[in-house]
N, C-alpha and C positions, 0 to 999 in steps of 0.2 A: 440121583438128586445131585444137584449142582449147587456147591456153598460159597457163600460171600459174607462178608462184612455188612454191606449195606445193599439192600434189593429196592429199586426205585421203580414204582409203577406210573409210567407216562413218560414220554419222549419229547414233551414240549420245552420251552425255553426255561421253565422252573426246574424241572427235573433234570435237564442235562447241566444247567449251570451249577446246581447243587452236586450232582455227581462229580463234576470236575473238582471242585473243593473237597470232597470227601474222598477222593482217590488218594490223597496224602495220607489218609489215616487207615486205608485198608483196601480190600477189593470192593469194587461197587460194580454191580450189574443192573442195567436199566432196561425195562421191558416195555416196548411200545406195541400197542394194538394195531396201528396201521402200518403199512408198507412204508409210509414216508414219515420223517420226524416232524413235529408242529403241525400236524395235518389240519386240526379243527380250528386252531386259535392263533398261535404263534405266527404260522405261516401264511395265515390271511390278514394280519394286521398291517396298517400303514407303516408301523415300526417308527416311532418318533420318540425323541426325548425332550419333554419341555415340561415348564412347571404350570401350565394352564389347566391342568385336571387334577384330580383327586383331593383328598383330604390333607392335613398338615404332615400325618404320618407317610403318605404317599409321597409328598413333595421331599421329605426328609431322605426318604430312601432313594429318589431320584437325584437328590443333590449328592448324596454318599456316592453313588454309582457313576457320576460323571467322569471322575478321574480314569476310571476303566475304560470309558469310550473316547476320551479326549487323548488318552496317551495308552494305547492298548498294549497289553504285555507282549515283550519280545518273543516271536515265534508263535504266538497265538493265532495268527490268520495273515495269509501271504498279501492280502489286500486290506485296505482301511475298513472297520466295521461300521464307521460313522463319518459323516460329512455334515459340514456346517449349513444349516437352512434356518434363516430367521421366522420367528413366529409372529404373526399380526392378529391380536385379538381386537375385533371392533364392536362397537355398540350403536344400536339406533338410538332415538330419542326415549323410546320406551325400555331399553334394556341398559341405560347409562348406569344405573344404580348397581347392577350386576358387575360391570366393568370396573366400577370405583372399588367394589369389594374384592375383585380378582387383583387389582393392584395392590392392595392391603396385604392379601394372602400371599402373593409372589415376592413382597419386599423383602421377606426374611431370607430369601434363598438366592434372590440375585438383585444386584444394585445396577444392572445393565439394561433394564427395561425403561423404555422412554414412553411418557405420556404425550399423546399428540391430539391437539384439537383442530389442527390445521387440516382442513377436508383436501385441499390441493396436495399436500404432502402423503396423506392417505392413499388419494388416488394414483400418484407417482410410484408408490410401494407395489400396489396392486391396480392395474389400469382398468380392470374389468369390474373393480368393486363399485357398486353405487354408493354416492356420498350425497349428503344433506337430505332435507325433508323429513318426514316421519318415517319412511322405510329405508333410508339409506344411511351409511356411517357418518356419524358426528364426532365422534372421539375413538381413538384406538391405543393399544399398548404394543410397542414394538420391542420384541425380546429377541437380541440379535445371538443368543446362546443356544437357540434350538439345535437339535442334532437329527438328521434322518439317519435311521439304523438300516442295517442290511441283515434282515432277518435269517435268511437262510446261512449267509456266511457265519453268523453267530451260532445258530444250532449246529452246522458241521464242524466247527471249529471247537465247541464245547465237546462234541462227540469225539472228535480227534484227542482232545486232551485226555478223557476218560480212557480211552484206548491205550494212550501212551503211558498210562500209569498201570496198566496191566488190567483194566476194567473191559467190560463189555456192554455195548449197546445193541440190542437186538430189537428189530421191528417184526411185525406180522405175529405178535404173541398176544393173542386173546386170552384173559385170565378166566378160568374155570371155577377154580376154588382157592380160598386163603384161609388158613387156620393156624393158631397157636401150638406148637407142640414142643412142650418141654420150654427150653430157653429160646427157641427159635421159632421164626414164622416160616410157614411152608406155603409154597404158591404153585399151583399147576395150571398148565394152559390148556386149551381146547384140543391140542395136538398130543397131549399126554406127557410133555416136558415138564420138569418139576426143579425149583430152586428152593433154598433155605438162607434165611440170615437172621441174626438176632435183631437187627433194626429194618423194619419194612416201612418205606417212605411212600405215602400215598400223594403222587403228584399227577392225578389224574384228570384235572381240569374239570370239566362239566360233567365227568363221570366219578367224581371224587367222592360224593357221598354214596353212590351205588357200590364202589368198590369196598367202602367201609362198612356197608351193610352186608356184603357178600363175606367179610371178614368177623362179622358178628358184632359190630360196633354201631353204636347210635350215630345217626347222621348229624353233620354239623350245621346244616342249614343253607348249603349252596343253592343258589339259583341262577342258571345259565339264562343269558339274554343274548339274543341275536342282534347283530349289527350289520347293515347293508351299505354296500359301497360301489359306486359306478365309475367307470372310466370314459370322458369325453374328450372330445377335441377342443383345443383352443380355438379362439377366433380366427378366422383365415388371415394368414400372413402374420401371424402373432407369435414370437418367441417367448413363452411362458416359463422357461427354464429358471429364470432368475426371482420368479415371484416367490413371496413368502409362503409358510403354511398359514393359511387364513382360517380363524375361527370365529364364530359369532358368539359374544357375551351371553347371549340368551340359551346357549348350549344346543343350538338346534340346527347347526350347519358347520361343515368344515371342507375345505378345498385346499389342494397342495398339487404341485407339478410334479410328473413321474414320467421319465422315459418320452417325452414329447407329447403327452396327454395331460389331462387334469383328472386326478382322483376326488369324488366328492362324496359326502355322507350327509344324511339328515340326522346322524347322531342318535339314531334310534336305539332303544333298549327293550326289545320286545320279549318278554317271557317264553321260554322254549324248553324243550326236553333235550338231553343230551342225544346228539346224531350228527350226521352230516347236513349241516345248516344251508339252506337254500334261499337265495332272495325272492320275496314275494314281490307280487306285480305293484302292489299299493307302495310298499317302501321303495321300490325302483323309482316310481313316479312320484313319490314325495321328494326323493333325492334330487330328481330334476327340476321339481318345483321350486326347490330351495335354491339351486343354482340361479334359476331364472328370477327369482324373488330378490336376492341380494347383490347379483351381479348383472351386467347387460349381456352376457352370454345367452344365446339361443341353443338349446339343447336340440339339435337336429338329429342326432344319432348317438346311441349309447354303444360304445364300443366293446363294453365288457362290464359284467356286473357279477358280484358274488357277495356271500354272507359269511360271517365267521361267529363263534359263540365266545362271550366273554362271561365268567363265572364270579358272582360276588358273594360274601357273606353278609350278615346283618349291617354290620357298620362298615362294610366296603373297603376293608383294610386287609392286606394280604396277611395270610395266617401260617404260621410255622410252629412247630413243637409236638413233644410227645403227648398222646392221648392219656389223660390222668387215669382213665379207666381200663387201658390196654398196655401193659407194659410191652416196649418195644415197637408200638405202632405210632409213626410219626406223620403228622398231617403236614402237607404243602400245598395249600390251595387257596382259591379266592384271590388270584391276581388281578381280576378283571381286566380292564384294559391297560393296565400299566406293567404287565408282567416283563416286557422286554426292557424297558427304561429302568425298572427296578431290580433286574436280575443279578447284578454283581452284589447289591447290598443284601438281598434275600439269600444268595448262596453262601454269604459270609455267616448270616444270622444261622442259617441251617447248619454249618460246621460247627458254630459254636454250641448251638442247643443240642445236636446230635451226638456231639463228643465230650460234651461237659467243658468246652472251652471257654475264654473269656468273651464277653460281648464285644463286638467289632469296635476298635477304637473310633471315636467321632460320632457314632450314631447317636449316642444319648445326647449330646449337644445339638443335634439336629431334631430332637423330640422323638427320637425312635427308642422306645425302651421295652424289655422283654414283655410287660404286662400289655402292651398295646398289639403284640404279635402273637403271643401264644393261645392256643385254642381253649383254654379255660374260660376266656371271656364269654365265649358263645355258647355254652353248654346248656342252651335252652332248648335243644331239639331242633328238629328240621321243620321247616314250613313248606317244604317243596319234596315229596317223596319222589326219589329216582329208583326204587328198587325194581318195580316190575319190568323196566324197560332197559335195566342196566346190561350193557354189552361192554367188555373191556378190551 
Protein backbone atom coordinates (compact mmCIF):
# COMPACT_ATOMS: atom_id res chain seq x y z
CA UNK A 1 0.00 0.00 0.00
CA UNK A 2 1.43 3.35 -1.10
CA UNK A 3 0.31 6.28 1.03
CA UNK A 4 -0.08 9.94 0.14
CA UNK A 5 -1.92 13.02 1.36
CA UNK A 6 -3.98 13.53 -1.79
CA UNK A 7 -4.94 10.83 -4.28
CA UNK A 8 -6.32 12.15 -7.58
CA UNK A 9 -8.15 9.96 -10.07
CA UNK A 10 -7.79 11.40 -13.56
CA UNK A 11 -4.84 12.89 -15.43
CA UNK A 12 -6.61 15.53 -17.49
CA UNK A 13 -6.09 19.26 -17.12
CA UNK A 14 -8.35 19.49 -14.06
CA UNK A 15 -6.61 16.76 -12.08
CA UNK A 16 -3.07 17.79 -13.01
CA UNK A 17 -3.49 21.52 -12.40
CA UNK A 18 -5.09 20.80 -9.01
CA UNK A 19 -2.29 18.36 -8.18
CA UNK A 20 0.31 21.03 -8.89
CA UNK A 21 -1.32 23.36 -6.33
CA UNK A 22 -1.87 20.64 -3.72
CA UNK A 23 1.79 19.62 -3.92
CA UNK A 24 2.48 22.62 -1.68
CA UNK A 25 0.53 20.93 1.12
CA UNK A 26 1.63 17.28 0.98
CA UNK A 27 2.37 14.35 -1.24
CA UNK A 28 0.10 14.00 -4.27
CA UNK A 29 -0.43 10.91 -6.41
CA UNK A 30 -2.31 11.17 -9.74
CA UNK A 31 -3.63 7.96 -11.30
CA UNK A 32 -4.60 8.07 -14.98
CA UNK A 33 -6.26 5.09 -16.68
CA UNK A 34 -4.85 5.76 -20.15
CA UNK A 35 -1.21 5.66 -21.21
CA UNK A 36 -1.36 9.33 -22.22
CA UNK A 37 -2.38 12.31 -20.11
CA UNK A 38 -5.56 14.13 -21.11
CA UNK A 39 -6.38 11.47 -23.66
CA UNK A 40 -10.17 11.72 -23.91
CA UNK A 41 -10.88 15.42 -23.42
CA UNK A 42 -8.06 17.86 -22.65
CA UNK A 43 -5.86 16.48 -25.39
CA UNK A 44 -8.64 16.68 -28.01
CA UNK A 45 -9.70 20.25 -27.33
CA UNK A 46 -8.94 23.16 -29.65
CA UNK A 47 -7.51 24.71 -26.47
CA UNK A 48 -8.63 28.31 -26.48
CA UNK A 49 -9.31 30.95 -23.84
CA UNK A 50 -12.08 33.42 -24.63
CA UNK A 51 -15.21 35.00 -23.18
CA UNK A 52 -17.63 33.81 -25.83
CA UNK A 53 -18.71 30.59 -24.11
CA UNK A 54 -20.08 29.53 -20.77
CA UNK A 55 -22.19 31.20 -18.12
CA UNK A 56 -21.19 34.11 -15.88
CA UNK A 57 -19.29 31.84 -13.47
CA UNK A 58 -17.31 30.28 -16.32
CA UNK A 59 -16.41 33.74 -17.60
CA UNK A 60 -15.32 34.73 -14.11
CA UNK A 61 -13.10 31.67 -13.84
CA UNK A 62 -11.69 32.46 -17.28
CA UNK A 63 -10.93 36.06 -16.32
CA UNK A 64 -9.16 35.01 -13.10
CA UNK A 65 -7.07 32.47 -15.03
CA UNK A 66 -5.87 34.94 -17.64
CA UNK A 67 -2.88 36.21 -15.68
CA UNK A 68 -1.46 32.68 -15.51
CA UNK A 69 -1.55 32.40 -19.30
CA UNK A 70 -0.50 35.94 -20.11
CA UNK A 71 2.53 35.80 -17.80
CA UNK A 72 3.15 32.13 -17.07
CA UNK A 73 5.08 31.37 -13.86
CA UNK A 74 8.85 31.34 -14.18
CA UNK A 75 10.15 27.84 -14.87
CA UNK A 76 6.69 26.43 -15.55
CA UNK A 77 7.33 25.60 -19.21
CA UNK A 78 10.32 26.26 -21.48
CA UNK A 79 7.98 27.48 -24.23
CA UNK A 80 4.96 29.82 -24.07
CA UNK A 81 1.75 27.97 -23.21
CA UNK A 82 -0.43 30.68 -24.81
CA UNK A 83 -0.28 32.95 -27.84
CA UNK A 84 -2.55 35.77 -28.90
CA UNK A 85 -5.32 34.97 -31.37
CA UNK A 86 -8.32 37.32 -31.73
CA UNK A 87 -11.86 35.97 -31.59
CA UNK A 88 -14.50 37.06 -34.09
CA UNK A 89 -18.13 36.36 -33.20
CA UNK A 90 -20.48 36.97 -36.13
CA UNK A 91 -24.23 37.11 -36.59
CA UNK A 92 -26.55 36.69 -39.53
CA UNK A 93 -29.83 38.59 -39.61
CA UNK A 94 -31.50 35.69 -37.78
CA UNK A 95 -28.92 35.51 -34.97
CA UNK A 96 -28.35 39.22 -34.40
CA UNK A 97 -30.21 39.11 -31.09
CA UNK A 98 -27.86 36.42 -29.80
CA UNK A 99 -24.83 38.54 -30.72
CA UNK A 100 -26.27 41.55 -28.90
CA UNK A 101 -26.80 39.39 -25.81
CA UNK A 102 -23.25 38.08 -26.08
CA UNK A 103 -21.90 41.63 -26.17
CA UNK A 104 -23.67 42.32 -22.89
CA UNK A 105 -22.37 39.10 -21.31
CA UNK A 106 -18.79 39.79 -22.38
CA UNK A 107 -18.76 43.44 -21.35
CA UNK A 108 -18.25 42.68 -17.66
CA UNK A 109 -15.04 40.83 -18.35
CA UNK A 110 -13.39 42.71 -21.22
CA UNK A 111 -13.62 46.27 -22.48
CA UNK A 112 -11.46 45.48 -25.49
CA UNK A 113 -14.23 43.92 -27.59
CA UNK A 114 -15.25 45.95 -30.65
CA UNK A 115 -18.74 45.95 -32.17
CA UNK A 116 -18.58 45.88 -35.99
CA UNK A 117 -21.41 46.46 -38.46
CA UNK A 118 -19.18 47.26 -41.46
CA UNK A 119 -19.38 44.15 -43.63
CA UNK A 120 -16.20 45.10 -45.48
CA UNK A 121 -14.29 45.19 -42.19
CA UNK A 122 -15.68 41.80 -41.21
CA UNK A 123 -14.57 40.39 -44.56
CA UNK A 124 -11.11 41.90 -44.12
CA UNK A 125 -10.70 40.10 -40.81
CA UNK A 126 -11.69 36.73 -42.30
CA UNK A 127 -11.85 36.91 -46.09
CA UNK A 128 -13.55 33.52 -46.40
CA UNK A 129 -16.52 34.51 -44.23
CA UNK A 130 -19.72 35.25 -46.15
CA UNK A 131 -21.21 38.67 -45.44
CA UNK A 132 -24.53 40.35 -46.12
CA UNK A 133 -27.90 38.92 -47.07
CA UNK A 134 -29.93 36.53 -44.93
CA UNK A 135 -27.17 33.94 -44.53
CA UNK A 136 -24.02 36.08 -44.33
CA UNK A 137 -22.53 38.02 -41.45
CA UNK A 138 -24.17 41.41 -40.87
CA UNK A 139 -22.50 42.25 -37.55
CA UNK A 140 -19.63 40.96 -35.44
CA UNK A 141 -17.73 41.34 -32.20
CA UNK A 142 -13.95 41.36 -32.39
CA UNK A 143 -12.22 40.46 -29.15
CA UNK A 144 -8.45 40.89 -29.49
CA UNK A 145 -7.78 39.24 -26.10
CA UNK A 146 -8.29 35.62 -27.24
CA UNK A 147 -5.53 33.16 -26.40
CA UNK A 148 -4.64 29.93 -28.19
CA UNK A 149 -3.45 27.49 -25.52
CA UNK A 150 -0.99 24.64 -25.91
CA UNK A 151 -2.82 21.75 -24.26
CA UNK A 152 0.05 19.27 -24.36
CA UNK A 153 2.52 21.78 -22.95
CA UNK A 154 0.10 22.55 -20.12
CA UNK A 155 -0.52 18.89 -19.28
CA UNK A 156 3.18 18.01 -19.28
CA UNK A 157 4.19 21.14 -17.36
CA UNK A 158 1.66 20.56 -14.58
CA UNK A 159 2.84 16.94 -14.38
CA UNK A 160 6.46 18.11 -14.05
CA UNK A 161 5.43 20.49 -11.29
CA UNK A 162 3.77 17.63 -9.38
CA UNK A 163 6.88 15.47 -9.65
CA UNK A 164 9.15 18.37 -8.68
CA UNK A 165 7.26 18.59 -5.38
CA UNK A 166 7.79 14.88 -4.71
CA UNK A 167 4.46 13.68 -6.11
CA UNK A 168 3.72 11.01 -8.68
CA UNK A 169 1.82 11.06 -11.96
CA UNK A 170 1.16 7.50 -13.08
CA UNK A 171 -0.50 6.40 -16.32
CA UNK A 172 -2.03 3.07 -17.33
CA UNK A 173 -3.70 2.64 -13.93
CA UNK A 174 -7.31 1.51 -14.27
CA UNK A 175 -9.13 1.47 -10.96
CA UNK A 176 -10.73 -1.78 -9.83
CA UNK A 177 -11.99 -0.74 -6.38
CA UNK A 178 -12.26 2.23 -4.04
CA UNK A 179 -13.42 2.17 -0.42
CA UNK A 180 -13.20 4.14 2.80
CA UNK A 181 -11.04 2.37 5.42
CA UNK A 182 -10.93 4.20 8.72
CA UNK A 183 -9.70 7.71 8.09
CA UNK A 184 -8.38 6.98 4.59
CA UNK A 185 -9.60 6.06 1.15
CA UNK A 186 -8.04 2.96 -0.38
CA UNK A 187 -7.88 2.46 -4.14
CA UNK A 188 -6.72 -0.62 -6.01
CA UNK A 189 -5.91 -0.95 -9.70
CA UNK A 190 -6.64 -3.85 -12.02
CA UNK A 191 -2.96 -4.79 -11.72
CA UNK A 192 -3.32 -5.17 -7.95
CA UNK A 193 -1.48 -2.00 -6.94
CA UNK A 194 -2.90 -0.15 -3.95
CA UNK A 195 -2.84 3.45 -2.73
CA UNK A 196 -4.37 5.24 0.23
CA UNK A 197 -4.93 8.85 1.22
CA UNK A 198 -7.25 10.80 3.53
CA UNK A 199 -8.41 12.90 0.54
CA UNK A 200 -9.58 11.18 -2.64
CA UNK A 201 -10.22 13.55 -5.56
CA UNK A 202 -12.50 12.43 -8.37
CA UNK A 203 -11.21 14.17 -11.50
CA UNK A 204 -12.37 11.38 -13.76
CA UNK A 205 -14.04 13.52 -16.43
CA UNK A 206 -16.72 11.53 -18.24
CA UNK A 207 -16.05 8.66 -15.83
CA UNK A 208 -16.57 10.82 -12.74
CA UNK A 209 -20.00 9.50 -11.80
CA UNK A 210 -18.93 5.93 -12.47
CA UNK A 211 -15.92 6.22 -10.20
CA UNK A 212 -18.05 7.75 -7.46
CA UNK A 213 -20.50 4.84 -7.76
CA UNK A 214 -17.62 2.40 -7.50
CA UNK A 215 -16.64 4.14 -4.27
CA UNK A 216 -20.20 3.78 -2.95
CA UNK A 217 -21.38 7.36 -3.53
CA UNK A 218 -24.44 8.73 -5.26
CA UNK A 219 -23.69 10.08 -8.75
CA UNK A 220 -23.73 13.83 -9.18
CA UNK A 221 -25.46 13.90 -12.57
CA UNK A 222 -22.67 14.15 -15.13
CA UNK A 223 -23.56 14.00 -18.80
CA UNK A 224 -20.74 13.37 -21.29
CA UNK A 225 -21.30 14.99 -24.68
CA UNK A 226 -19.39 14.30 -27.86
CA UNK A 227 -17.95 17.08 -30.02
CA UNK A 228 -16.56 16.66 -33.54
CA UNK A 229 -13.77 18.60 -35.22
CA UNK A 230 -12.46 18.39 -38.76
CA UNK A 231 -9.24 19.71 -40.31
CA UNK A 232 -9.52 21.10 -43.84
CA UNK A 233 -7.29 22.95 -46.27
CA UNK A 234 -7.66 26.71 -46.63
CA UNK A 235 -8.49 28.04 -50.09
CA UNK A 236 -5.63 27.45 -52.56
CA UNK A 237 -2.95 30.12 -52.34
CA UNK A 238 -4.39 31.50 -49.08
CA UNK A 239 -2.35 32.07 -45.94
CA UNK A 240 -4.95 31.81 -43.19
CA UNK A 241 -2.48 31.95 -40.29
CA UNK A 242 -3.56 35.46 -39.28
CA UNK A 243 -7.29 34.74 -39.36
CA UNK A 244 -9.13 34.99 -36.04
CA UNK A 245 -10.96 32.23 -34.22
CA UNK A 246 -14.39 32.63 -35.88
CA UNK A 247 -17.59 31.73 -34.02
CA UNK A 248 -21.22 31.97 -35.06
CA UNK A 249 -23.52 33.78 -32.64
CA UNK A 250 -26.02 31.00 -33.29
CA UNK A 251 -23.61 28.61 -31.58
CA UNK A 252 -23.52 26.15 -34.46
CA UNK A 253 -20.09 26.74 -36.01
CA UNK A 254 -16.51 27.69 -35.27
CA UNK A 255 -13.32 27.74 -37.31
CA UNK A 256 -9.71 28.65 -36.58
CA UNK A 257 -6.32 28.36 -38.27
CA UNK A 258 -3.92 25.71 -36.99
CA UNK A 259 -0.61 24.49 -38.46
CA UNK A 260 -1.41 25.49 -42.02
CA UNK A 261 -4.95 24.11 -41.97
CA UNK A 262 -8.35 25.18 -40.67
CA UNK A 263 -10.07 23.42 -37.81
CA UNK A 264 -13.87 23.53 -37.93
CA UNK A 265 -16.69 22.20 -35.78
CA UNK A 266 -20.49 22.24 -35.89
CA UNK A 267 -20.32 22.81 -32.11
CA UNK A 268 -22.24 19.59 -31.61
CA UNK A 269 -23.12 18.30 -28.15
CA UNK A 270 -24.26 14.71 -28.62
CA UNK A 271 -25.10 12.70 -25.51
CA UNK A 272 -22.61 9.88 -25.21
CA UNK A 273 -21.25 7.31 -22.79
CA UNK A 274 -17.75 7.37 -21.31
CA UNK A 275 -15.34 5.88 -23.81
CA UNK A 276 -12.99 6.59 -26.67
CA UNK A 277 -15.20 9.01 -28.60
CA UNK A 278 -15.04 8.67 -32.37
CA UNK A 279 -16.40 11.07 -35.00
CA UNK A 280 -19.58 9.89 -36.66
CA UNK A 281 -20.16 10.37 -40.39
CA UNK A 282 -23.20 12.58 -39.85
CA UNK A 283 -21.34 14.98 -37.56
CA UNK A 284 -18.34 15.13 -39.91
CA UNK A 285 -20.67 15.93 -42.80
CA UNK A 286 -22.44 18.54 -40.67
CA UNK A 287 -19.12 20.23 -39.90
CA UNK A 288 -18.29 20.38 -43.62
CA UNK A 289 -21.78 21.70 -44.39
CA UNK A 290 -21.44 24.52 -41.86
CA UNK A 291 -18.09 25.52 -43.36
CA UNK A 292 -19.73 25.84 -46.77
CA UNK A 293 -22.80 27.57 -45.31
CA UNK A 294 -20.93 30.33 -43.50
CA UNK A 295 -17.86 30.68 -45.72
CA UNK A 296 -17.01 30.47 -49.40
CA UNK A 297 -14.64 27.56 -48.77
CA UNK A 298 -15.45 24.39 -50.65
CA UNK A 299 -14.56 21.34 -48.55
CA UNK A 300 -12.93 19.13 -51.15
CA UNK A 301 -10.89 17.11 -48.65
CA UNK A 302 -11.08 16.40 -44.94
CA UNK A 303 -7.50 15.96 -43.82
CA UNK A 304 -8.31 14.77 -40.32
CA UNK A 305 -11.30 14.23 -38.07
CA UNK A 306 -11.71 13.48 -34.40
CA UNK A 307 -14.11 13.71 -31.49
CA UNK A 308 -13.74 14.28 -27.79
CA UNK A 309 -15.90 14.23 -24.67
CA UNK A 310 -17.08 17.26 -22.73
CA UNK A 311 -18.91 16.46 -19.48
CA UNK A 312 -21.44 18.79 -17.90
CA UNK A 313 -23.44 18.91 -14.69
CA UNK A 314 -26.99 20.27 -14.66
CA UNK A 315 -26.08 23.97 -14.41
CA UNK A 316 -23.06 23.64 -16.72
CA UNK A 317 -20.72 25.06 -14.09
CA UNK A 318 -17.44 23.33 -13.11
CA UNK A 319 -17.77 21.63 -9.74
CA UNK A 320 -15.31 21.20 -6.88
CA UNK A 321 -15.68 20.32 -3.22
CA UNK A 322 -16.08 17.59 -0.64
CA UNK A 323 -19.12 15.36 -0.89
CA UNK A 324 -21.28 16.07 2.19
CA UNK A 325 -22.20 12.38 2.40
CA UNK A 326 -18.67 10.92 2.21
CA UNK A 327 -15.83 12.32 4.33
CA UNK A 328 -12.64 12.85 2.37
CA UNK A 329 -14.23 12.33 -1.06
CA UNK A 330 -13.68 15.42 -3.20
CA UNK A 331 -15.44 16.11 -6.53
CA UNK A 332 -13.58 17.86 -9.37
CA UNK A 333 -15.82 17.38 -12.38
CA UNK A 334 -18.07 19.05 -14.95
CA UNK A 335 -15.48 21.21 -16.70
CA UNK A 336 -17.46 20.92 -19.93
CA UNK A 337 -15.60 22.63 -22.73
CA UNK A 338 -13.98 25.12 -20.35
CA UNK A 339 -11.42 22.97 -18.56
CA UNK A 340 -8.28 24.43 -20.13
CA UNK A 341 -9.27 28.08 -19.96
CA UNK A 342 -10.46 27.82 -16.33
CA UNK A 343 -7.81 25.42 -14.99
CA UNK A 344 -5.71 27.95 -13.01
CA UNK A 345 -8.78 29.28 -11.20
CA UNK A 346 -10.25 25.84 -10.53
CA UNK A 347 -6.89 24.59 -9.23
CA UNK A 348 -6.75 27.49 -6.77
CA UNK A 349 -10.33 26.70 -5.70
CA UNK A 350 -9.43 23.04 -5.14
CA UNK A 351 -6.44 24.09 -3.04
CA UNK A 352 -8.66 26.30 -0.89
CA UNK A 353 -11.51 23.82 -0.43
CA UNK A 354 -9.36 20.71 0.04
CA UNK A 355 -7.03 22.29 2.61
CA UNK A 356 -9.41 24.67 4.39
CA UNK A 357 -7.62 27.71 2.99
CA UNK A 358 -8.99 31.12 2.09
CA UNK A 359 -11.10 31.54 -1.02
CA UNK A 360 -8.81 32.77 -3.83
CA UNK A 361 -8.51 36.55 -3.82
CA UNK A 362 -10.42 38.30 -6.56
CA UNK A 363 -12.75 35.44 -7.48
CA UNK A 364 -15.75 36.69 -5.54
CA UNK A 365 -15.49 40.07 -7.28
CA UNK A 366 -15.78 38.18 -10.57
CA UNK A 367 -18.96 36.46 -9.41
CA UNK A 368 -17.33 33.16 -8.45
CA UNK A 369 -18.32 32.23 -4.90
CA UNK A 370 -18.19 28.84 -3.13
CA UNK A 371 -21.91 28.10 -3.37
CA UNK A 372 -21.71 28.29 -7.17
CA UNK A 373 -18.92 25.69 -7.27
CA UNK A 374 -19.45 23.21 -4.43
CA UNK A 375 -21.33 19.96 -5.16
CA UNK A 376 -24.11 20.47 -2.62
CA UNK A 377 -26.06 22.45 -5.22
CA UNK A 378 -26.32 19.35 -7.42
CA UNK A 379 -27.43 16.75 -4.94
CA UNK A 380 -30.54 15.86 -6.89
CA UNK A 381 -29.13 12.55 -8.15
CA UNK A 382 -27.98 11.48 -11.58
CA UNK A 383 -29.94 11.76 -14.79
CA UNK A 384 -27.51 9.53 -16.65
CA UNK A 385 -26.25 6.30 -15.12
CA UNK A 386 -22.67 5.43 -15.95
CA UNK A 387 -22.28 2.56 -13.53
CA UNK A 388 -22.62 -0.42 -15.82
CA UNK A 389 -20.12 0.80 -18.41
CA UNK A 390 -17.63 2.31 -15.96
CA UNK A 391 -14.00 1.54 -16.78
CA UNK A 392 -11.45 3.79 -15.13
